[in-house]
C-alpha positions as CSV (number, residue, x, y, z in Angstrom):
1,M,-0.4,8.7,17.3
2,R,1.4,5.8,18.8
3,V,1.1,2.8,16.5
4,G,2.6,-0.7,16.2
5,Q,5.1,-1.9,13.7
6,A,6.4,-5.2,12.4
7,A,9.2,-6.4,10.0
8,Y,9.2,-9.3,7.6
9,G,11.9,-10.9,5.5
10,E,14.0,-14.0,5.0
11,H,14.4,-16.5,7.8
12,L,15.7,-20.0,7.1
13,R,15.4,-19.4,3.4
14,G,11.7,-18.6,3.7
15,H,9.6,-15.5,4.2
16,A,8.8,-14.9,7.9
17,M,7.9,-12.3,10.5
18,L,11.2,-11.0,11.9
19,G,9.7,-9.1,14.8
20,A,6.8,-7.0,16.0
21,S,6.1,-4.3,18.6
22,P,3.4,-4.8,21.4
23,I,0.6,-2.9,19.7
24,A,1.0,-4.9,16.5
25,T,-0.9,-8.0,17.9
26,A,-2.1,-9.0,14.4
27,A,1.4,-9.0,12.8
28,P,2.0,-12.8,12.9
29,E,-1.2,-13.4,10.9
30,L,0.0,-11.2,8.0
31,T,3.3,-12.9,7.0
32,N,1.9,-14.1,3.6
33,E,0.3,-10.7,3.0
34,M,3.8,-9.1,3.3
35,D,5.3,-11.3,0.6
36,L,5.5,-10.6,-3.1
37,R,2.4,-11.7,-5.0
38,G,3.1,-13.3,-8.4
39,S,6.4,-13.1,-10.4
40,A,7.8,-10.3,-12.3
41,P,8.3,-10.9,-16.1
42,P,11.9,-12.0,-17.0
43,G,14.2,-9.1,-17.0
44,A,11.7,-6.7,-15.3
45,V,12.9,-4.6,-12.4
46,W,10.2,-3.6,-10.0
47,L,10.6,-0.8,-7.4
48,P,9.6,-0.8,-3.7
49,Y,5.9,-0.3,-3.3
50,F,3.3,0.5,-0.6
51,V,0.3,-1.5,0.4
52,G,-2.7,-0.7,2.7
53,F,-5.6,-2.7,3.9
54,S,-7.8,-3.4,6.9
55,H,-7.2,-6.5,9.1
56,R,-9.2,-7.2,12.3
57,D,-8.9,-4.1,14.5
58,F,-6.2,-2.4,12.5
59,Y,-5.5,-0.5,9.3
60,V,-2.2,-1.7,8.0
61,I,0.2,0.3,5.8
62,A,3.4,-1.4,4.7
63,R,6.3,-1.0,2.3
64,T,7.9,-4.0,0.4
65,A,11.2,-4.0,-1.4
66,P,13.5,-6.6,-3.1
67,D,16.0,-8.1,-0.7
68,S,19.4,-7.9,-2.3
69,T,21.0,-9.6,0.7
70,A,18.8,-12.7,0.7
71,S,20.3,-16.2,0.1
72,R,18.2,-16.7,-3.0
73,A,16.6,-14.6,-5.7
74,G,13.1,-13.3,-5.5
75,M,13.1,-12.7,-1.7
76,V,11.6,-9.5,-0.3
77,R,11.6,-7.4,2.9
78,S,8.6,-5.6,4.3
79,R,7.9,-3.2,7.1
80,A,4.4,-2.4,8.4
81,L,2.6,0.0,10.6
82,F,-0.6,-0.9,12.5
83,F,-3.1,1.9,13.2
84,P,-6.1,1.2,15.5
85,K,-9.1,1.1,13.2
86,Q,-11.3,3.0,15.6
87,S,-9.0,6.0,15.2
88,L,-9.3,6.4,11.4
89,S,-11.6,9.5,11.7
90,S,-8.7,11.3,13.5
91,I,-6.0,10.4,11.0
92,A,-6.0,13.4,8.6
93,S,-2.9,12.2,6.8
94,I,-1.0,9.0,6.1
95,G,1.8,11.0,4.3
96,H,4.1,10.8,7.4
97,A,3.4,7.1,7.8
98,L,4.5,6.5,4.2
99,S,7.6,8.6,4.9
100,F,8.4,6.7,8.1
101,L,8.2,3.4,6.3
102,R,10.6,4.6,3.6
103,D,13.0,6.3,5.9
104,N,13.2,3.6,8.6
105,F,12.8,0.6,6.3
106,D,16.2,-0.8,7.1
107,D,16.0,-0.4,10.9
108,S,16.7,-3.7,12.8
109,A,15.4,-5.1,16.1
110,P,14.2,-4.3,18.7
111,Y,10.8,-3.5,17.1
112,E,9.0,-0.9,19.3
113,D,5.8,1.0,19.0
114,V,6.4,4.4,17.4
115,E,4.9,7.9,17.3
116,V,3.7,8.8,13.8
117,E,2.4,12.3,12.8
118,I,-1.2,12.1,11.6
119,D,-1.6,15.8,10.4
120,G,-0.2,17.6,7.4
121,N,1.6,16.1,4.4
122,I,-1.6,15.4,2.5
123,G,0.0,14.7,-0.9
124,A,-1.3,16.0,-4.2
125,P,-4.6,15.4,-5.9
126,H,-4.6,13.1,-8.9
127,L,-7.8,13.7,-10.9
128,G,-7.2,10.6,-13.0
129,L,-7.3,8.4,-9.9
130,V,-10.6,10.0,-8.7
131,N,-12.2,9.6,-12.1
132,A,-11.2,6.0,-12.4
133,L,-12.6,5.2,-8.9
134,V,-15.9,6.8,-9.7
135,Q,-16.2,5.0,-13.0
136,G,-14.9,1.7,-11.6
137,N,-18.3,0.7,-10.1
138,A,-16.7,-0.3,-6.8
139,G,-14.2,-2.6,-8.5
140,T,-10.5,-2.5,-8.8
141,V,-8.8,0.3,-10.7
142,V,-5.3,0.1,-11.9
143,W,-2.4,2.6,-11.4
144,A,0.0,1.9,-14.3
145,E,2.1,5.0,-13.9
146,D,5.7,4.8,-12.6
147,N,5.5,7.9,-10.4
148,G,3.2,9.8,-8.2
149,F,1.4,7.0,-6.4
150,E,2.5,7.8,-2.9
151,A,1.3,11.4,-3.2
152,A,-2.0,10.4,-4.8
153,I,-2.8,7.9,-2.1
154,A,-2.0,10.3,0.7
155,N,-4.3,12.9,-0.9
156,L,-7.1,10.4,-1.5
157,W,-6.9,9.3,2.1
158,H,-7.2,12.9,3.3
159,N,-10.3,13.5,1.2
160,I,-12.4,10.4,1.9
161,W,-14.6,9.8,4.9
162,P,-13.6,7.4,7.8
163,Q,-15.8,4.5,6.6
164,A,-14.3,4.7,3.2
165,R,-10.8,4.7,4.7
166,A,-11.6,1.4,6.5
167,T,-12.4,-0.3,3.2
168,L,-9.7,1.3,1.1
169,S,-7.0,-1.2,0.0
170,F,-4.1,-0.9,-2.4
171,R,-1.2,-3.2,-3.4
172,M,1.2,-4.0,-6.2
173,A,0.5,-6.7,-8.7
174,F,2.0,-7.9,-12.0
175,S,-1.3,-9.3,-13.4
176,P,-5.0,-9.7,-12.4
177,K,-4.4,-13.2,-11.1
178,D,-2.2,-11.7,-8.4
179,I,-5.1,-9.9,-6.7
180,P,-7.7,-12.5,-5.6
181,D,-8.8,-10.2,-2.9
182,R,-9.7,-7.4,-5.5
183,P,-8.1,-4.4,-3.8
184,T,-9.5,-0.9,-4.4
185,I,-6.4,0.1,-6.3
186,A,-3.8,-2.2,-7.9
187,T,-0.5,-0.7,-8.8
188,T,1.6,-2.2,-11.6
189,M,4.5,-1.5,-13.9
190,S,3.7,0.8,-16.8
191,S,5.1,-1.8,-19.2
192,L,2.4,-4.2,-18.0
193,E,-0.6,-2.0,-18.6
194,A,-1.8,-4.3,-21.5
195,R,-2.4,-7.1,-19.0
196,W,-5.2,-5.1,-17.4
197,I,-7.5,-4.4,-20.4
198,D,-10.6,-5.4,-18.4
199,F,-10.0,-2.9,-15.6
200,P,-10.3,0.9,-15.4
201,I,-6.9,2.4,-15.9
202,V,-5.9,5.5,-14.1
203,K,-5.0,8.3,-16.6
204,E,-3.6,11.8,-16.1
205,D,-6.9,13.7,-16.6
206,S,-6.9,17.5,-16.8
207,A,-10.5,18.0,-15.6
208,L,-13.0,16.2,-13.4
209,L,-15.6,14.3,-15.4
210,D,-18.8,14.9,-13.3
211,R,-20.2,16.0,-10.0
212,A,-19.6,12.6,-8.4
213,A,-15.9,12.8,-9.1
214,A,-15.8,16.4,-7.9
215,M,-17.3,15.4,-4.6
């Protein structure tokens, strides 16, 4: 599938859109979404993370990482792909999109529309994530594990229906106050799990709990 892309990062000591391809018409509206939310605890080192959400006529998948070349501390860089929302039923896999964002993260301008594979690479099922979503009563669940999120999200996408894909959202946060939009899944550092005591926490379950989770 041919999709749009955009890049965000430091410009004039602030966070800005660095460029976007023709399909990514909504890219200028998402500059703030592509910045880091909240502040990491002193001394904490956070790893690059993926986000996904709907915006206007697009489903947006992005990767954000610390910018070690920025003129001041705390700056980030992001790269995003823009999928037409009406095509969600035909996108069997976002695994290749996640790989594209990781492998082409440092590419510079020009920013052109790109071809992304939408079949295969469906990740691995994570029963703990499924159980937490079923028990979460449509609220936010928290992924506090340090590994496996990319594969779990890819597999979840493959197994849910198109309308659910359109409302699925995930992003990284250091505390509940960093997610005013209440995404479906908030990823956080394992060392910060205690901050999320009022939220369902994803656990590594060995068996499905009930028929709803199985479905």
